[in-house]
C-alpha positions in Angstrom: 0.1 0.0 0.1 3.0 2.4 0.8 4.6 2.0 -2.6 5.9 5.3 -3.7 5.0 7.0 -0.4 7.5 6.0 2.0 10.5 7.1 -0.6 9.5 10.5 -0.8 11.9 12.8 1.0 10.4 16.3 0.0 6.5 15.9 0.7 4.8 19.2 -0.1 1.9 20.7 1.8 -0.4 19.4 -1.0 1.1 15.9 -0.8 0.4 15.9 3.2 -3.1 16.9 2.6 -3.4 14.2 -0.2 -2.2 11.5 2.3 -4.3 12.7 5.3 -7.2 12.7 2.9 -6.3 9.1 1.9 -6.3 8.1 5.7 -9.8 9.7 6.4 -11.1 8.2 3.3 -9.9 4.7 4.0 -10.9 4.4 7.4 -10.9 0.5 7.5 -7.5 0.2 6.0 -5.8 2.6 8.4 -7.7 2.6 11.6 -8.7 -0.1 14.2 -12.2 -0.6 15.2 -11.8 1.6 18.2 -10.8 4.5 15.9 -7.0 4.5 16.5 -4.4 4.4 13.8 -2.9 1.1 13.0 0.7 0.5 12.1 0.2 1.0 8.4 -1.8 4.2 9.2 1.1 5.4 11.3 3.6 5.0 8.4 1.3 7.1 6.2 0.8 9.8 8.8 4.5 10.2 9.8 5.3 10.7 6.0 2.4 13.3 5.7 3.6 15.0 9.1 7.4 15.1 8.2 6.6 16.9 4.9 4.2 19.3 6.5 6.5 20.4 9.4 9.1 21.2 6.8 7.1 23.6 5.0 4.6 24.9 7.7 5.6 25.5 11.2 2.6 27.0 12.7 1.1 23.3 12.7 3.5 22.1 15.1 0.7 21.9 18.1 -1.8 20.0 15.9 1.0 17.5 14.6 1.8 16.7 18.3 -1.7 16.0 19.2 -2.5 14.0 16.3 1.0 11.8 17.0 0.1 11.5 20.6 -3.5 10.4 20.2 -3.7 8.9 16.8 -7.4 8.9 16.6 -9.5 9.3 13.4 -11.1 12.6 14.9 -7.6 14.1 15.3 -6.5 13.3 11.8 -9.7 14.7 10.3 -9.3 17.9 12.4 -5.8 18.5 11.1 -7.0 17.9 7.5 -9.9 20.4 7.9 -7.5 22.9 9.6 -5.2 22.6 6.5 -7.9 22.5 4.0 -9.3 25.9 5.5 -6.1 27.6 5.6 -5.8 27.8 2.0 -2.0 26.3 2.2 -2.9 24.1 -0.9 -3.6 27.1 -3.2 -0.1 28.4 -3.2 
């Protein structure tokens, strides 16, 4: 599933949003029945967050919360913040 994802070194904001959207849209593949990220979901999340932090420093608090809690709600909330901030329209 992660073919071509883990090898990316310079993921942009657009790529991070695409990966977060992929996590949210494919709940059954990346979250367990309790709503927490599984190991495959954590891998995708880390790729997205690493690229995101390189480009946008103000999301650090959101990123820490998503990493710590690892819930569907937190991932969705971060995605909504990024989409509403117009970062992808650069």
